C-alpha positions as semicolon CSV with decimal commas, in nm:
position;residue;x (nm);y (nm);z (nm)
1;X;-0,011;0,018;0,028
2;X;0,157;0,316;-0,061
3;X;0,100;0,613;0,132
4;X;0,198;0,960;-0,011
5;X;0,206;1,245;0,218
6;X;-0,018;1,556;0,158
7;X;0,224;1,814;0,309
8;X;-0,060;2,074;0,362
9;X;-0,297;1,858;0,525
10;X;0,006;1,703;0,770
11;X;0,125;2,054;0,860
12;X;-0,222;2,152;0,881
13;X;-0,303;1,871;1,148
14;X;0,008;1,891;1,357
15;X;-0,047;2,320;1,421
16;X;-0,415;2,230;1,511
17;X;-0,283;1,907;1,731
18;X;-0,064;2,133;1,878
19;X;-0,299;2,414;1,931
20;X;-0,103;2,697;1,745
21;X;-0,117;2,903;1,436
22;X;0,059;2,907;1,195
23;X;0,145;3,251;1,245
24;X;0,272;3,195;1,588
25;X;0,497;2,923;1,439
26;X;0,653;3,169;1,209
27;X;0,681;3,433;1,466
28;X;0,867;3,182;1,684
29;X;1,110;3,061;1,361
30;X;1,145;3,419;1,229
31;X;1,286;3,533;1,606
32;X;1,503;3,192;1,620
33;X;1,646;3,238;1,301
34;X;1,576;2,923;1,168
35;X;1,366;3,079;0,861
36;X;1,359;3,429;0,706
37;X;1,047;3,479;0,587
38;X;0,654;3,580;0,613
39;X;0,327;3,431;0,719
40;X;0,155;3,482;0,380
41;X;0,467;3,335;0,188
42;X;0,499;3,055;0,399
43;X;0,109;2,984;0,361
44;X;0,123;2,999;0,005
45;X;0,406;2,757;-0,027
46;X;0,186;2,542;0,210
47;X;-0,127;2,554;-0,008
48;X;0,033;2,528;-0,338
49;X;0,263;2,215;-0,222
50;X;0,602;2,437;-0,317
51;X;0,737;2,424;0,063
52;X;1,096;2,291;0,049
53;X;1,168;2,009;0,318
54;X;1,370;2,234;0,492
55;X;1,069;2,464;0,561
56;X;0,859;2,194;0,648
57;X;1,116;2,012;0,881
58;X;1,185;2,381;1,049
59;X;0,783;2,410;1,093
60;X;0,718;2,030;1,234
61;X;1,034;2,073;1,448
62;X;0,877;2,410;1,613
63;X;0,530;2,231;1,655
64;X;0,735;1,883;1,821
65;X;0,715;1,652;1,531
66;X;0,975;1,513;1,269
67;X;0,990;1,323;0,976
68;X;1,084;1,000;0,945
69;X;1,185;0,835;0,644
70;X;1,156;0,488;0,638
71;X;1,230;0,161;0,354
72;X;0,935;0,016;0,245
């Protein structure tokens, strides 16, 4: 069974589950100088599916999650 990651849904799920918002996450990441971009830029990248692996990884790390890559 092939399970493809829908990054938009996964990030939104993690944000809701953490009781946070993308605005709060981006403010924290900008403060830590992990990501230097605006909320609207990241929101657009998430919605269009053009977010980079590193950006998604920083967001999920800020929320207390991590990517796990496993061999099939």
